[in-house]
Structures are given as structure tokens and as C-alpha cells.
C-alpha positions as CSV (number, residue, x, y, z in Angstrom):
1,M,-9.9,6.1,-46.0
2,A,-7.2,7.5,-43.7
3,A,-9.8,9.0,-41.4
4,F,-11.5,5.6,-41.1
5,D,-8.3,3.9,-40.2
6,S,-7.6,6.6,-37.6
7,K,-11.0,6.0,-36.0
8,A,-10.5,2.2,-36.1
9,S,-7.1,2.7,-34.5
10,K,-8.5,4.9,-31.7
11,S,-11.3,2.4,-31.1
12,K,-8.8,-0.5,-30.8
13,S,-6.6,1.5,-28.5
14,A,-9.6,2.4,-26.3
15,Q,-10.6,-1.3,-26.2
16,M,-7.0,-2.4,-25.3
17,S,-7.0,0.2,-22.4
18,G,-10.3,-1.1,-21.2
19,D,-9.0,-4.7,-21.3
20,A,-5.9,-3.7,-19.5
21,I,-8.0,-2.0,-16.7
22,A,-10.2,-5.1,-16.4
23,F,-7.0,-7.3,-16.1
24,F,-5.7,-4.9,-13.5
25,K,-8.9,-5.2,-11.4
26,R,-8.4,-9.0,-11.4
27,V,-4.8,-8.6,-10.3
28,K,-5.9,-6.1,-7.6
29,S,-8.3,-8.6,-6.0
30,Q,-5.4,-11.0,-5.4
31,I,-2.8,-8.5,-4.0
32,K,-0.9,-9.2,-0.8
33,M,1.5,-6.9,1.1
34,E,4.4,-9.2,0.2
35,D,3.9,-8.2,-3.5
36,L,5.3,-4.8,-2.7
37,E,8.8,-6.4,-2.2
38,K,8.5,-8.0,-5.6
39,V,7.7,-4.6,-7.1
40,R,10.6,-2.9,-5.3
41,K,13.1,-5.4,-6.8
42,L,11.9,-5.0,-10.4
43,L,10.5,-1.5,-10.8
44,R,13.8,0.2,-11.6
45,Y,14.1,-1.8,-14.9
46,K,10.8,-0.5,-16.2
47,K,11.7,3.2,-16.8
48,K,11.6,3.0,-20.6
49,G,9.2,3.6,-23.5
50,P,5.8,4.9,-22.6
51,L,6.5,4.5,-18.9
52,A,9.5,6.8,-19.0
53,N,7.1,9.6,-20.1
54,I,4.9,9.1,-17.0
55,W,7.5,8.0,-14.5
56,S,6.4,10.6,-12.0
57,K,3.0,8.9,-11.9
58,V,4.7,5.6,-11.3
59,T,6.7,7.0,-8.4
60,D,3.5,8.6,-7.1
61,L,2.0,5.1,-6.9
62,W,5.1,3.9,-5.1
63,V,4.7,6.7,-2.5
64,V,1.1,5.8,-1.9
65,A,1.9,2.1,-1.7
66,N,4.5,2.7,1.0
67,D,2.6,5.2,3.1
68,K,2.6,4.0,6.6
69,N,-0.6,6.0,7.4
70,L,-2.8,4.2,4.9
71,A,-4.7,1.0,5.5
72,F,-3.8,-2.0,3.2
73,A,-7.2,-1.6,1.4
74,Q,-6.1,1.9,0.3
75,K,-2.8,0.6,-0.9
76,A,-4.1,-2.4,-2.9
77,G,-4.8,-0.4,-6.0
78,P,-1.3,1.2,-6.2
79,I,0.4,-2.1,-5.4
80,A,-1.7,-3.9,-8.1
81,A,-0.8,-1.2,-10.7
82,L,2.9,-1.4,-9.8
83,L,2.7,-5.2,-9.9
84,Y,1.0,-5.0,-13.3
85,V,3.9,-2.8,-14.5
86,V,6.6,-5.2,-13.4
87,M,4.9,-8.4,-14.6
88,P,6.4,-9.3,-18.0
89,I,3.3,-11.2,-19.1
90,D,0.1,-9.2,-18.9
91,L,-2.5,-8.1,-21.5
92,I,0.2,-7.1,-24.0
93,P,3.5,-8.9,-23.1
94,D,6.3,-6.4,-22.3
95,A,8.6,-8.2,-24.7
96,I,6.7,-6.6,-27.7
97,P,8.7,-3.4,-28.4
98,F,6.9,-0.2,-27.3
99,A,3.4,-1.7,-27.5
100,G,4.2,-4.0,-24.6
101,L,4.3,-1.1,-22.2
102,I,1.3,0.8,-23.5
103,D,-1.1,-1.2,-21.4
104,D,1.1,-0.7,-18.4
105,A,0.9,3.1,-18.9
106,A,-2.9,2.9,-19.3
107,V,-3.2,1.1,-16.0
108,V,-0.9,3.6,-14.2
109,G,-2.9,6.5,-15.7
110,Y,-6.2,4.9,-14.6
111,V,-5.0,4.3,-11.0
112,V,-3.4,7.7,-10.6
113,S,-6.6,9.4,-11.8
114,T,-8.6,7.5,-9.3
115,L,-6.2,8.4,-6.5
116,A,-5.4,12.0,-7.5
117,T,-6.8,13.5,-4.2
118,K,-5.0,11.0,-2.0
119,I,-1.7,11.5,-3.9
120,S,-1.9,15.3,-3.5
121,Q,-2.6,14.9,0.2
122,I,0.4,12.5,0.7
123,K,2.7,14.7,-1.4
124,K,1.6,17.9,0.3
125,P,4.4,19.4,2.4
126,K,3.8,18.9,6.2
127,P,4.0,22.1,8.3
128,N,7.1,22.4,10.4
129,L,5.8,22.8,14.0
130,Q,9.1,23.6,15.7
């Protein structure tokens, strides 16, 4: 019986992650550059629960979203993910202890995985040509 419950729990968790990503994609389609300022004001309050464990990924998204060398279309995904993190009402409202940030962590993980190459290029130290 315990194994069955475990499988059901994993299935429900996978479905919630999929739902969170679908919600994120809808948010992404409506992103504007002004949304980055909203994120900047609220992001510091989100370093808790599941997000504290992946905070380096959240900051990677912030770096990509603020990269002056990228076109807005390339920044839309990171901005949408960050906006998803700071929005109190999303797929699982953030007011629900612990669980409310799991969907945020799933969206951050998804976007970081799709931008892994871009993130490593941006974070790569630039050669000093002096």
C-alpha cells in the first residue's frame, strides 16, 4: 500500500509541475520589459522554502533577464519565471506553507534547464584584453 501511495504522490507532483509550466507559458506570452522592475522590488522576499535551495538558479535568471546584450525575446522566459516567483497567486498560492513555493521552484528549474547554455555563456568570465 505504501508503494502505491508513493507512486500516486509522484504522479500528482509531476502533474502539478506540468500545470505550473503551462501556467508559466501563459504568463510568458504577456511579459513586458516593465515587469522586470516589479520583479526587482519583490524578489528579495522570496528566498525561503524550496526557493532557498535553488536560489543560485533564481539569481542566474536575474542575470539573464538583465543582460544588455540579449534581445527582449531572449529575456522573456527568465522575466516570466521571475514574475511567476514573485506573484503571490499562481498555480499553488504562495500563502500555503512550503507547498506554495514548490510550483515556483518547478518553473525556475524548467526555465534554467532550457537556458543552461545561455546562462553558462553569460556567466563565463570575459578575457581581460589589457
